[in-house]
N, C-alpha and C positions, 0 to 999 in steps of 0.2 A: 522667440523662435518656435518653442514648443506649442504656444498658444496658436500661432499661425498654422502649424502643421496639423493640429487637431481641429481646425476650423472647418466645419462641414461645407461652408460656402466655397472654399477653395477646391474642394473635391467635386462639387456639383457641376462644374463646367464640363466634366466628362460623364457620359451616360452611366447611370447607376449600375446597370448590369455588366458594364465593362469591369467595374470593380468586383462584381460577383465572380467573374471568371478569374480575376487576379487573386482573390482570396482563396478560391478553390485550388488553383495551381500552386500558390504559395503554401497553402496548407499541406498539399501533397509533398512538397519539398521539405517542409518542417517535419512531416511525418517520417521521412527517410532518416532525418537526424534523430528523431525520437526513438527509432528502432536501435540506433547506436547506443543511446542512453539506456534503454531497456536491457540491452545485452551486456553492456560494459559496467554500468554503475554498481550492480550487485557484486561484481568480481573485483571491484577496486581498480579498474583499468581506466586509462585516460580516454576521454571521449573525443580527443583531438588527434592523437597519434597512437598507432599508425593509421593511415587512411583505410577506407573501406576495403575489406578483403574477405575471402572465403574462409570460414573457420575450419574447414576440412583440409584444404590444400594450401592455404595462405596465399592464394592467387590474388594479387592486387587488382581490384576492379577498376577499369578505366572509366572515364566520365560517361562515355557513350553507352556503357552497360550499367549505368547507375542512375537511369532516369526513373523517377518515382512512378509507380503503377505500371508504366509501359514495359519496363525491363522484365519484371517478374512474369508478366503475361507472355512476352516475346520468348523468353527462355523456358516457359512452362514450369516455372518453379524449380529450376535446376542450375547448378553452377556451370558456366560456359567451359571452364577449364577441366574440371574433374567429374562433372555430371552428378555430384552429390545433391540431394534434395535441399531446397531452401524453404524453410517453414512458411506456410501461408500467413503466419502472423505478420510478416514483413509487409505483405500486400494489404492486409486488413488494417494495420496501424496507419499506413499511408492513406488509405481510403477514408478511414474514420476521421483522421485529422483534417483531410481536405473537406469533408462534409461538415465537420464542426466549425472550421473557419468560415465556410460559406454561410452556415446558419447564423454565426455571429454577425456577419455583415448584413444579411437579410433582416435580422431581428432588430439591430441597433444602428445600422449604417445611415438610415434616413434622418436620424436624430442627432447622431454624434459619430465622429470618426474615432475618437479616443476609446470609446466604450468597446467597439468590436475588436480593436487591437488588444486592449487589456484583457478582455474576456478570452481572446484566443490564446494569450500567454497562460492565463490561469488554467484553461481547459487542456492545454498541452501538458502542463504539470500533472493534472489529474489523470491523463491518459498514461503517462509514464508510471506514476505511482500505482495505478490499477494493475497494469501488466506485471510489474515487479512484485507487488504484494501477492498476487495470485500464484506466482511461481516460487517466490522465495520467502514469503511471509515477513518481509521487511519493507520499509519505505526509507530510502537513503536520505541523509541529512541534506544533500544537495537539493533535494526536492522540498523538504519540510522547512528547514532553517532558511535556505535560499529563497523559498517561496514566501516566507513571512517577510523577509526584507524587501523582496520585490513587490509584495502587496502594499507595504507602507509607501514605497517610492511611487508606485502606480497611483495611489491615492493623492499624492502630492501633485503629480502631473495631470491627473484627470479627476478632479473633485466630483464630477458627475457620477463616478463609480459608486458613491454613497448618496447620490441625489442632492449634492451640495454645490454651491457656487464658491463659497469661501474656503480657502485652503486650510485654515486652522480647524474648522469643524470637520472637514473631510479627514484630516490626519487624526483627529480625536476619535472619530468613529472607527477608523481603521485600527487604531491601537486598542480601543475597547473590544472590537471584534476579535482581535488577536488574543487578548487576555481572557475574554469569556470563552473562546474556543478551547484554549489550553486548560483553563481552570475547570470547565465542566467535564472534559474528558478525563483529566487527571483525578477529579473527584470520583468519577465512575470507576476508574481503574483501581483506586485505593479501596473503595467500598466493595468492589467485586473481589478484590484480593482478600478483604476481611471476611466477607460472607461466603464466598465460593472458592477461596484460594487453595482448598485441599479436597482431594477426591479419595474417599476411603473405598478400597476395593477388597471385598471379602471373598474367600474361596474355601473349599473343604479343608478340614484340619489335616495337618501333615502334608500339605501341598508343597511342592518344590517351586522356588523362585530362583532364577539364575540371573545374576548380574554379569553380563558379558562386556566386551570391549566397546560395543557401539549401541547396545540396547539392553533392556531388562525383559526377561522372558517370564511372563506370568503363566499360570496353568492353562489359560484359554487364549492367550494372544501374546504377541511380541510388540513392545513399544520402544521405538528409537529414542535415545536420550535427547535428541534435538526437539522432540515433541514433549519432553518432560521439563527440561531446564531452559526456561526463558531468560533467566537472570542468574548471576553467580550465587545469590543467596538462596535460591530454590533448593529444597532438600527432600529426598525420598526417605521415608521413615518406615521401619518394619521391626516388629518384635519377633525374634526368631527363636524357636525351640532349640534349633541346632543350626550352626553355620560352619561351612567348610571352605578353607582356602587350600591351595595346593600342598601346603606343608603343615597345616595345623587345623584344629577344630575348636569350636566354641559351643557352649550350651547356655540356653536361657539368657540371651543378650539382645540389646537393642542395636539395630543397624541404622546408621544415618549416612546417606550418600548425597554429596553435593558435587558440583563440577570441580571443586578444588580439594575436597577432603572426604575421606571414608573413615567413619568411626564404627568400630565393632566393640561394644561395651566401652571400656576405658581406653582402648588402644586406638591411636590415630594413625592413619596410613595415607599414602599418596595414591589416589585412584588410578593414575597412569601406570603404577607399578603393580597393580592387582588386576590382571586380565580376566580373572574368573573367580566368582564367589557364588556358592550354592547355599541357599537358606531354606529352612523348613518353618512354616508358620501358617496362620489362618487369615491374615489380612496385611495389606500394605497401604500406606498413605502417600499419594502422589501429589505434587504441586501442580497448580494450573492457574492460568491468567484469564481475567475478563477481557483484557486487551493489552497492547504493548505501548511503550513510551513513544514509539513511532506514530501511533494514532494521535497522541496528545499533540505532538509537534505538527502533524498533518492538519488537524483541525485549527490550530493556531494560524497556520499559513492561509487556510481557507477563510478564516475570520478576518484576516487583514485585508482580504479582497472584498468580501461580501457583508461584513459587519455582523453585529451580534444577532440581529433578526435572522439573517441567513444561517448563522451557526445553530440557533435553536431549531429552525426548520430542518436543517441537514441532520441534526442529531435525531429528531423524531422520525423523519422519513427513512433515514438509514437504518434505524432500529427495526422499523416495519419491514423494509426490504430484506434485511439480514435474517429476520425471523422467518419470513415466508420462504426464502431460499433454503435456510437451514432445515426447516421442517420438511420441505419438499424433498431434499436430498436424503433425509432420514427415511421418509416414507418409501422412497425409491430404492432404499438400501444402498445408497451410494456414500453414505456418511453415518458414523456412529454418534450417539449423543455426546460423548466425551471428546469427539474429534475437534481439532483446531480449525477455525475458519478465519480467513482474512477479512478484516472489517474495513480496511481502507477503500476497497472498491465500492462498497455501499455508501460510504461517506462521499466519495467522488460523484457517484450517480445522483445522490440527493442534492449535492451542491449544484450539479448541472441542471437539475430540475428547477432549483431556485432561480438560477440565472435566466432560464428561458420561460419563466412564468410562475415561479413559486409564490411570489407576492400576490399575484392575481388569484392563484389557487387558494391561498389563505383567506383572502377577502371573500371569495365565493363561498368557501366552506363555512365561515362564520357569518355570512350574510351581511358583510360590511358594504 
């Protein structure tokens, strides 16, 4: 049944560009669903219930006011019930998904029906991951682990995804891509933690550092704890000439602060019970990450779809893109050297480039 469904000849009886329109319209509909995923997944909410509603007034949106692309333009980006603004992101995600689906059909539809469908699924996941990572610096497991499983299943249904006809070889390449994707990024993560996992910040002697409830206040800036603690084992270390709590003082002690423990010399405290700590010293050591475990699982999912060659391409190209974007933001004074950047969107863009011609680009570059 699946073979007949993916047989290009069965689709060829209908004009090619009829399916172009179908893919565009269907892509816009899927884009509307992706907006739900982008909004709800980071919040741990169900993507099924409740139905679409205004986040400001909880107005349940009827179907005739939930038409992709059209409704946002018709309502001029406002809720029909309360008039609150609706982010243009909703319109852009629907348009982007529609265009991506259309491109999948135009690029692969003449040769295969399965390929544009599978690539449309992969690119939908990349779109969701990109917008969530930009806003929340996370990539949900529903996208990463779910994507890895979907990639292996897709390779079983459409062996041409890996340029194969035989199912065993297609599955093998999918699993190899998954393993290589996860392994490479995890290796980079561990090496980055080993080589660059600590940032030593020096300041004038007798400078005050204040550990507040939500952030650490350095002499020249304030850093939220969410930008310092990526994992439970991360620890801020400072040798203090003097440290003061609300009810006692310490002299010449080492301070170690993690999400679960505060150590002042030999004394161990619960950070949640210490809302304020003032320390005087000359430097502090902050933890930092090269990338997160979400990127490891994300590359594994991508590898399951595009194989180990696509993984290597995506890794190299995403590094170039990320470097260019990072340096540009620094030059424009929109970002500091030590600021955290989401890496998932650059992996997603590099994977999309591979899908739509990365192999040909590699052949051209190396003169093959």
